C-alpha positions in Angstrom: 71.4 16.8 61.0 68.3 18.9 60.7 67.4 18.1 64.3 70.7 19.1 65.6 70.5 22.5 63.6 67.0 23.0 65.0 68.1 22.2 68.6 71.0 24.8 68.1 68.5 27.3 67.0 66.2 26.8 69.8 69.2 27.0 72.2 70.0 30.2 70.5 66.5 31.7 71.0 66.4 30.5 74.5 69.8 32.2 75.4 68.6 35.5 73.7 65.3 35.4 75.7 67.1 34.7 78.8 69.5 37.7 78.3 66.5 40.0 77.6 64.9 38.7 80.8 68.3 39.3 82.9 68.6 42.7 81.3 65.1 43.6 82.2 65.6 42.3 85.7 68.9 44.2 85.9 67.3 47.4 84.9 64.4 46.8 87.4 67.0 46.3 90.1 68.9 49.3 89.1 65.7 51.4 89.1 64.9 50.2 92.6 68.3 50.7 93.8 68.2 54.2 92.2 64.9 55.1 93.7 66.0 53.7 97.1 69.1 55.8 97.0 67.1 58.9 95.9 64.5 58.3 98.7 67.3 57.7 101.2 69.0 60.8 100.3 65.8 62.7 100.5 65.0 61.2 103.8 68.6 62.1 104.9 68.1 65.7 103.8 64.8 66.0 105.5 66.5 64.5 108.6 69.3 67.0 108.4 66.8 69.8 108.1 64.9 68.7 111.0 68.0 68.1 113.0 69.2 71.7 112.2 65.8 72.9 113.0 65.9 71.1 116.3 69.4 72.3 117.2 68.3 75.8 116.6 65.5 75.9 119.2 66.2 76.7 122.7 64.4 77.4 126.1 64.2 81.1 126.8 61.7 83.5 128.4 60.2 84.7 125.2 56.7 84.1 123.6 56.3 80.9 121.4 59.0 78.6 120.3 62.4 80.2 120.5 64.8 79.7 117.5 68.5 80.7 117.2 69.6 82.0 114.0 73.3 82.7 113.7 74.9 84.8 111.0 77.0 82.4 108.6 77.8 82.5 105.0 74.9 79.9 104.6 72.4 82.1 106.4 73.1 85.5 105.0 73.2 87.3 101.6 75.2 90.2 100.6 73.5 93.0 99.0 70.4 91.3 97.4 66.8 90.4 98.2 65.3 87.6 96.1 61.9 85.9 96.6 63.4 82.7 95.3 66.0 82.5 98.0 65.5 79.3 100.0 64.4 79.9 103.6 67.2 79.5 106.2 64.5 78.9 108.8 60.8 78.0 109.2 58.8 79.3 112.2 55.2 79.5 113.3 53.2 82.7 113.9 53.9 83.7 117.4 57.5 82.3 117.5 60.5 84.2 118.5 63.8 84.3 116.7 67.2 85.4 118.2 69.0 86.7 115.2 72.7 87.4 114.8 73.8 89.9 112.1 76.9 90.5 110.1 78.8 93.9 109.3 78.5 95.0 105.6 79.9 93.1 102.8 80.0 89.7 104.5 81.8 91.2 107.6 84.5 92.9 105.5 83.8 96.4 107.2 86.0 95.9 110.2 88.5 98.0 112.0 91.8 98.2 110.0 89.9 98.6 106.6 90.7 101.9 105.0 88.1 104.2 103.4 89.6 103.4 99.9 89.1 99.7 100.6 85.4 100.3 101.7 84.9 102.3 98.6 86.3 99.4 96.4 83.7 97.1 98.0 81.0 99.2 96.4 82.7 100.1 93.1 83.7 96.4 92.5 80.2 95.2 92.9 77.8 97.7 91.1 74.2 97.4 91.7 74.6 95.3 94.8 73.8 96.7 98.1 76.4 96.9 100.8 74.3 95.2 103.6 74.6 91.7 104.8 71.0 90.3 105.6 70.3 87.4 107.7 67.5 85.4 106.4 65.1 84.7 104.9 62.8 83.3 107.6 59.7 81.5 106.3 56.7 82.2 108.5 54.1 79.5 108.1 50.6 80.6 107.4 51.6 84.1 106.2 50.1 84.7 102.8 49.9 87.6 100.4 47.5 90.3 101.7 48.3 89.5 105.4 50.2 91.6 107.7 53.5 90.6 109.5 53.9 92.0 113.0 57.6 92.1 114.1 58.1 93.0 117.7 61.6 94.0 118.6 62.2 92.7 121.9 65.9 93.1 122.6 69.1 94.6 120.7 72.6 93.8 121.7 75.4 95.1 119.4 78.9 93.9 119.0 81.8 95.9 120.6 82.4 98.3 117.7 80.9 100.3 115.0 82.0 102.4 111.9 81.0 105.7 110.4 82.3 106.6 107.0 81.6 108.6 103.9 83.0 107.2 100.6 85.0 109.8 98.6 82.9 111.2 95.8 80.2 108.6 96.3 76.8 108.6 97.7 75.6 110.5 100.7 73.8 113.9 100.4 77.0 115.8 99.0 79.1 113.5 97.1 80.5 116.2 94.8 81.5 118.3 97.7 83.1 115.5 99.6 85.8 114.2 97.2 87.8 113.0 100.3 86.4 110.1 102.4 87.0 109.3 106.1 86.2 106.2 108.3 86.0 106.2 111.9 85.9 103.0 113.9 84.2 103.4 117.4 84.1 101.3 120.7 80.6 100.8 121.8 80.6 101.1 125.7 77.3 99.3 126.3 77.6 99.8 130.1 77.6 103.6 129.8 75.6 103.5 126.4 78.0 105.8 124.6 80.6 105.8 121.8 83.5 108.3 121.5 83.3 110.2 118.2 86.2 112.3 119.3 87.8 112.7 122.6 85.3 115.6 123.3 82.2 114.0 121.8 80.2 111.1 123.0 77.4 109.6 121.0 74.4 108.2 123.0 73.8 104.7 121.8 70.2 103.7 120.6 70.8 100.6 118.6 68.1 99.6 116.0 67.9 97.4 112.8 68.3 99.7 109.8 66.8 97.0 107.7 63.8 94.7 108.4 61.9 93.6 105.5 60.0 91.0 103.6 60.2 89.7 100.0 58.7 91.8 97.4 56.2 90.1 94.8 58.4 90.5 91.8 60.7 87.8 91.0 64.5 88.5 90.6 67.3 90.0 92.5 67.0 93.5 94.1 69.4 95.6 95.8 69.0 95.9 99.6 69.5 99.7 99.4 66.0 101.2 98.5 63.3 100.7 101.0 59.6 100.2 99.8 56.2 98.8 100.6 58.0 95.6 101.7 59.9 97.8 104.4 63.6 96.9 104.1 66.2 99.7 104.4 63.8 102.1 106.2 66.5 103.5 108.7 63.9 104.7 111.1 65.9 105.3 114.2 62.7 105.1 116.6 62.4 101.3 115.8 64.5 100.4 118.9 63.9 97.5 121.4 60.2 97.7 122.7 58.8 98.8 119.4 56.9 96.9 116.6 56.9 97.1 112.7 54.0 96.0 110.7 54.7 94.9 107.1 52.5 93.9 104.3 53.0 90.4 103.0 53.6 89.8 99.3 54.5 86.1 99.1 53.8 82.9 100.8 55.8 82.7 104.1 56.6 86.4 103.9 60.3 85.7 103.9 61.8 88.1 106.5 65.3 89.4 106.4 67.2 91.8 108.8 70.5 93.5 108.6 72.2 97.0 108.4 72.5 97.1 112.1 72.8 100.6 113.7 74.2 101.6 117.1 72.9 105.3 116.5 71.7 107.4 113.7 70.6 110.9 112.9 67.2 111.7 111.2 68.7 112.2 107.8 71.8 110.0 107.8 73.4 112.5 105.5 76.9 111.2 105.1 75.6 107.8 104.0 76.1 105.9 107.2 75.0 105.6 110.9 77.1 104.0 113.4 77.2 100.9 111.3 77.6 97.6 113.5 76.4 94.1 113.8 74.1 92.5 116.5 75.2 89.7 118.7 71.5 89.4 119.5 68.4 90.8 117.9 65.4 89.2 119.3 62.2 89.4 117.2 58.9 88.1 118.0 57.0 87.4 114.7 53.2 87.0 114.2 50.7 86.9 111.2 47.8 89.2 111.4 44.8 88.0 109.3 42.1 90.3 107.8 44.0 93.6 108.1 45.6 94.8 104.9 48.2 97.6 104.6 49.7 99.4 101.6 52.8 100.7 103.5 54.5 99.6 106.6 53.7 101.1 109.9 55.5 101.2 113.3 54.5 101.3 116.8 56.3 102.7 119.9 55.0 102.8 123.5 53.7 106.4 122.9 53.2 106.7 119.1 52.1 105.1 115.9 54.5 105.7 113.0 53.4 106.3 109.4 55.8 106.4 106.5 56.3 107.9 103.0 59.0 106.8 100.5 60.0 108.2 97.2 63.2 109.4 95.3 61.9 113.0 96.1 61.2 114.2 99.6 58.3 116.3 98.3 56.6 113.1 97.0 57.7 111.1 100.0 56.0 113.9 102.2 52.8 113.7 100.2 52.8 109.9 100.8 53.5 110.3 104.4 50.7 112.9 104.7 48.3 110.4 102.9 49.2 107.5 105.0 48.9 109.5 108.2 45.5 111.1 107.3 44.3 107.5 106.5 45.6 106.2 109.9 44.2 109.1 111.9 40.8 108.5 110.3 41.0 105.0 111.3 42.2 105.5 114.8 39.8 108.3 115.8 36.8 107.2 113.6 36.7 110.5 111.8 36.4 111.5 108.2 39.4 111.8 105.9 38.7 115.6 105.6 38.7 116.0 109.5 41.9 113.9 109.8 43.6 116.1 107.2 42.8 119.1 109.3 44.0 117.4 112.4 47.2 116.0 111.1 49.3 119.3 111.2 48.3 119.7 114.9 49.3 116.4 116.1 51.7 114.7 113.7 55.5 115.0 114.2 57.1 114.2 110.8 61.0 113.6 110.5 63.4 113.1 107.6 64.2 109.3 108.0 67.2 109.3 105.6 68.2 110.9 102.2 70.8 108.4 101.0 69.1 105.1 100.1 68.1 106.2 96.6 64.5 106.1 97.7 64.2 108.9 100.5 62.1 108.4 103.6 60.0 110.5 105.8 58.1 109.1 109.0 55.5 110.7 111.0 55.1 110.1 114.8 51.4 110.1 115.7 50.5 110.1 119.4 48.5 107.3 120.8 47.1 109.8 123.4 44.1 111.5 121.3 44.5 114.7 123.4 48.2 115.1 122.8 49.5 117.8 120.5 52.7 117.9 118.5 55.3 117.2 121.2 58.4 119.0 119.9 59.7 122.5 119.2 60.8 123.7 115.8 63.5 126.2 116.7 65.0 128.5 113.9 68.2 129.4 115.8 70.7 127.8 118.2 69.7 127.8 121.9 71.1 126.4 125.2 70.1 122.8 124.3 70.7 122.6 120.6 72.7 123.8 117.6 70.0 124.7 115.1 69.8 125.4 111.3 66.5 125.8 109.5 65.2 126.7 105.9 62.0 127.1 104.1 61.1 126.7 100.4 58.8 124.8 97.9 61.4 122.0 97.2 61.9 120.0 100.3 65.0 118.3 98.7 66.6 121.7 98.4 65.5 122.8 102.0 67.1 119.7 103.4 70.3 120.2 101.5 70.5 123.9 102.7 69.7 123.1 106.3 72.2 120.1 106.3 75.1 122.2 104.8 74.4 125.0 107.2 74.7 122.5 110.1 78.1 121.2 108.8 79.4 124.8 108.7 78.0 125.7 112.0 79.8 122.8 113.7 83.0 123.8 112.0 82.6 127.6 113.1 81.2 126.9 116.6 83.2 123.8 117.7 86.3 123.7 115.4 85.5 120.4 113.7 87.0 119.4 110.5 84.5 119.4 107.6 84.6 115.6 107.4 84.0 115.2 111.2 81.1 117.7 111.0 79.6 115.8 108.1 79.9 112.4 110.2 78.6 113.9 113.3 75.6 115.4 111.7 74.9 112.0 110.0 74.7 110.2 113.3 73.1 112.9 115.6 71.2 115.6 113.7 67.5 115.4 113.9 65.7 117.1 111.0 62.0 117.9 111.8 59.4 119.1 109.2 57.9 122.3 110.7 55.8 123.2 107.8 54.4 120.9 105.1 52.2 122.8 102.9 52.6 122.0 99.1 53.6 125.7 98.4 56.1 125.9 101.2 58.0 123.4 103.4 59.8 124.2 106.5 62.7 122.3 108.1 64.3 122.5 111.6 67.5 120.6 112.0 68.8 120.2 115.5 71.9 118.6 117.1 72.2 118.4 120.8 75.0 120.2 122.6 75.0 117.6 125.2 77.1 115.3 123.2 80.1 117.5 124.1 81.3 116.2 127.3 84.5 118.2 127.1 84.8 121.8 126.0 
């Protein structure tokens, strides 16, 4: 009997040991299966990314490898920059990207939308910018301290654009303009004009209002204010054939673009330009090592562009002067003191915009070292321009005075409604800084009479 009980106990122990071995084996098999599945998923994801990257490359007569970046809900963000946003594309320095962009608010600003609906898109999403930005694009080998060179090679807008002011919101005169207006305009790219009214044609000079990189700080930031990272600069001179140089703050730079414009005035006073989207924005992107910048710079075929940004135009002007003096000293191998004396004679400074919370001034500095300031600063209307001007110690007030005077002049001389005058000034007025002393600033705002094709 004892032998039988002993045998049963041994069988029980053997069965328990066998079960433990089977359990261990099962767990091991499960772990292998799980790891294999995870690896397979990872490989599948890598293969998918590689496939997408391959399908987004093409043959074209542009420098480097040419990538196609469509504007979809997966490749765009509405109103925010965030340096934690996963890149939608990776490129090498020297590659070209053919970018598509969307209209504001993920393509909700389209013909048929009323001004009240456009206002609701802003008030329902406080803090968020209106812009839809395509990106970010990760540029391999771009590191903090480098400079990203972005050549704008080609710009092709879609068929229409919008200009609007939101009732009682934003713009240079929100309190005065309690009524809003939106105009949708057909962009005639063959004639390169858009009819603002039956009598007025706006010359089209498309450019990206926003090209920028990620800032160093973590978190979500509105697309509205520009900064050292560039972004919403709204510099109308940055058309096809020009270049923007931007300091890099994070690995890969993370490049976005949006806020596409068909035309814009220097000032953009009613809040908007001719807001559109681009079917084709061709950018060649390269990394410059060993050259640091504190602020973005631009380059046109004839000029270098220096930039000042601040909530106050007075401070923005001082920054623009500092950046310009520094640039002239570098360009001409002269002292800062000599550059400061030279600047008023050669640098042509304009009001970029006054509606992006951070206001902008940009200065055009001729590449030709013998060139003087290339423009006039009239104080009264002439055969070529409607002109308003003002002087004072506060450039913000000077800008407001000259802009309101232009609105009233267009009403008096051409019979425009106040809202049409506001919109036309926003897309065509050019505000030039004629005097830039700390004690007194001067501004000459001009609007070409040539836009009237019918009297």
